[in-house]
C-alpha positions in Angstrom: -15.3 4.6 -18.5 -11.7 4.3 -19.7 -10.6 0.7 -20.5 -7.0 1.5 -21.3 -4.7 4.3 -22.5 -1.9 3.8 -25.0 0.8 6.4 -24.9 4.3 7.4 -24.0 5.7 7.3 -20.5 6.8 10.8 -19.5 7.3 10.5 -15.7 7.6 7.7 -13.3 7.1 8.7 -9.6 6.8 6.6 -6.5 3.1 6.0 -6.7 2.1 7.2 -10.1 3.1 7.6 -13.7 2.3 10.2 -16.3 1.4 8.8 -19.7 1.0 11.1 -22.7 -1.7 10.4 -25.3 -2.6 12.9 -28.0 -0.6 15.7 -26.3 -2.5 15.1 -23.0 -0.6 13.8 -20.0 -2.6 11.5 -17.8 -1.6 11.0 -14.1 -2.2 7.3 -13.4 -1.7 5.9 -9.9 -0.1 2.5 -10.1 1.7 -0.3 -8.2 5.4 -0.7 -7.7 5.1 -4.0 -9.7 3.8 -2.1 -12.7 6.1 0.9 -12.5 9.2 -1.3 -12.2 8.5 -2.7 -15.7 8.4 0.8 -17.2 11.1 3.3 -18.2 10.8 6.9 -19.0 10.5 7.5 -22.8 8.8 4.2 -23.5 6.4 4.6 -26.4 3.0 3.1 -27.2 2.6 1.5 -23.8 -0.8 0.1 -23.0 -2.0 0.8 -19.4 -5.3 -0.8 -18.3 -7.2 1.8 -16.3 -9.8 2.2 -13.6 -11.6 5.5 -13.4 -12.5 6.6 -9.9 -14.8 9.6 -9.2 -14.7 10.8 -5.6 -15.9 13.9 -3.6 -12.3 15.3 -3.6 -11.5 14.7 -7.3 -11.2 12.3 -10.2 -8.5 9.6 -10.1 -7.1 7.2 -12.7 -5.6 3.9 -11.5 -3.7 1.8 -14.0 -1.6 -1.3 -14.5 0.4 -3.0 -17.2 -1.2 -6.4 -16.8 -4.9 -7.4 -17.0 -4.3 -9.7 -14.0 -3.3 -6.8 -11.9 -6.3 -4.6 -12.8 -8.7 -7.5 -12.2 -7.2 -8.2 -8.7 -7.4 -4.4 -8.0 -11.1 -4.3 -8.9 -11.7 -7.3 -6.6 -9.7 -5.8 -3.7 -11.7 -2.5 -3.7 -15.0 -4.5 -3.4 -13.7 -5.6 0.1 -15.2 -3.4 2.8 -12.7 -0.8 4.1 -10.2 -1.4 1.3 -10.0 1.6 -0.9 -7.8 2.2 -4.0 -4.8 3.4 -2.0 -4.7 0.2 0.1 -5.3 -1.9 -2.9 -2.4 -0.3 -4.7 -0.2 -1.0 -1.6 -1.2 -4.6 -1.6 -0.4 -4.9 -5.3 3.0 -3.2 -4.7 3.9 -5.8 -2.1 2.4 -8.9 -3.7 1.9 -10.1 -7.2 -1.7 -11.1 -8.4 -0.8 -14.8 -8.1 0.6 -14.3 -4.6 -2.6 -12.6 -3.6 -4.8 -15.3 -5.1 -2.7 -18.0 -3.5 -2.8 -16.3 -0.1 -6.6 -15.9 -0.2 -7.2 -19.4 -1.4 -5.0 -20.9 1.2 -6.2 -18.5 3.9 -2.7 -17.3 4.5 -3.3 -14.3 6.8 0.4 -13.8 7.6 1.3 -13.3 4.0 -1.5 -10.8 3.3 -0.5 -8.8 6.5 2.9 -8.2 4.9 1.3 -5.7 2.6 1.2 -2.1 3.9 -2.1 -1.0 5.4 -3.3 -4.6 5.9 -3.8 -5.9 9.5 -5.2 -9.1 10.7 -8.8 -8.0 10.5 -8.4 -6.6 6.9 -6.7 -9.8 5.8 -9.5 -11.9 7.3 -12.1 -9.7 5.5 -10.2 -10.2 2.2 -10.3 -14.0 2.6 -13.9 -14.0 3.7 -15.2 -11.7 0.9 -12.9 -13.0 -1.9 -12.4 -16.7 -1.3 -15.5 -17.6 -3.5 -14.1 -15.5 -6.3 -10.7 -17.3 -6.4 -10.4 -20.8 -7.9 -7.5 -23.2 -7.7 -7.3 -23.0 -11.5 -6.5 -19.2 -11.3 -2.9 -20.1 -10.5 -0.6 -23.0 -10.7 2.7 -24.0 -9.0 4.5 -22.8 -12.1 3.1 -19.3 -12.0 3.2 -18.6 -8.3 6.4 -16.6 -7.6 8.4 -16.9 -4.4 7.7 -14.0 -2.1 11.3 -13.2 -1.7 11.2 -9.5 -1.2 8.3 -9.8 1.2 9.7 -12.5 3.5 13.4 -12.9 3.3 14.3 -9.2 2.6 11.5 -7.3 4.3 13.8 -6.6 7.2 16.3 -5.1 4.8 13.6 -3.0 3.1 12.3 -1.7 6.4 15.9 -0.9 7.6 16.5 1.1 4.4 13.1 2.9 4.7 14.1 3.9 8.2 17.1 5.7 6.6 14.7 7.8 4.5 14.6 5.9 1.3 11.3 5.1 -0.4 10.1 1.6 -1.0 10.0 2.4 -4.7 13.7 3.2 -5.0 14.6 0.3 -2.7 12.6 -2.2 -4.7 14.1 -0.8 -7.9 17.6 -1.2 -6.7 16.9 -4.7 -5.2 15.7 -6.0 -8.6 19.2 -5.3 -10.0 20.9 -7.4 -7.3 21.3 -11.1 -7.0 20.2 -11.5 -3.4 19.9 -15.3 -3.3 23.1 -15.9 -1.3 23.2 -12.6 0.6 22.5 -11.9 4.3 20.5 -8.9 5.4 23.5 -6.7 6.0 25.0 -7.5 2.6 21.6 -6.8 0.9 21.4 -3.4 2.7 25.0 -2.6 1.7 24.6 -3.5 -2.0 21.2 -1.8 -2.2 22.7 1.4 -0.8 25.5 1.2 -3.4 23.0 0.9 -6.2 20.8 3.8 -4.9 23.8 6.1 -4.4 25.0 5.5 -8.1 21.6 6.6 -9.5 
């Protein structure tokens, strides 16, 4: 129904943004990957949207990149994966990482996304493998899953202290973690969060 919305970013919350268009504020649920690229007050931002009508209400899901919305639409075709789980997957992995994991049948990587267990990962591979082609990604475009593998322990530790994944990921993106151990990552991330 809605292909995209162009407007100004009014709020950025953990799992949604509010984008204003023609004096109407639209609540759009999005991934951490998309929200991290946004800032409050940004103007004329294009958000690709997916309209979802359910028994309990009407929901808009949206992403900054066409790749992300296409993967989102693919994910929700998998049995037992709804929009909320799909958003969680796209918050943990980029579209290229998801494609690569499905194509290479990498269950371990897919299971690192919240709400995805072994059976769900196997269903994703089974139901989506024919929709993913090797040409969909290249070695140059596949990012390293650094925050999912090397720093997941640090993220989980910080979440156990009551911080949200959103604020942890936001702080982590401002730190060069390439040569840091887990304890140093936690310490520097806490410093960044406390200064906000």
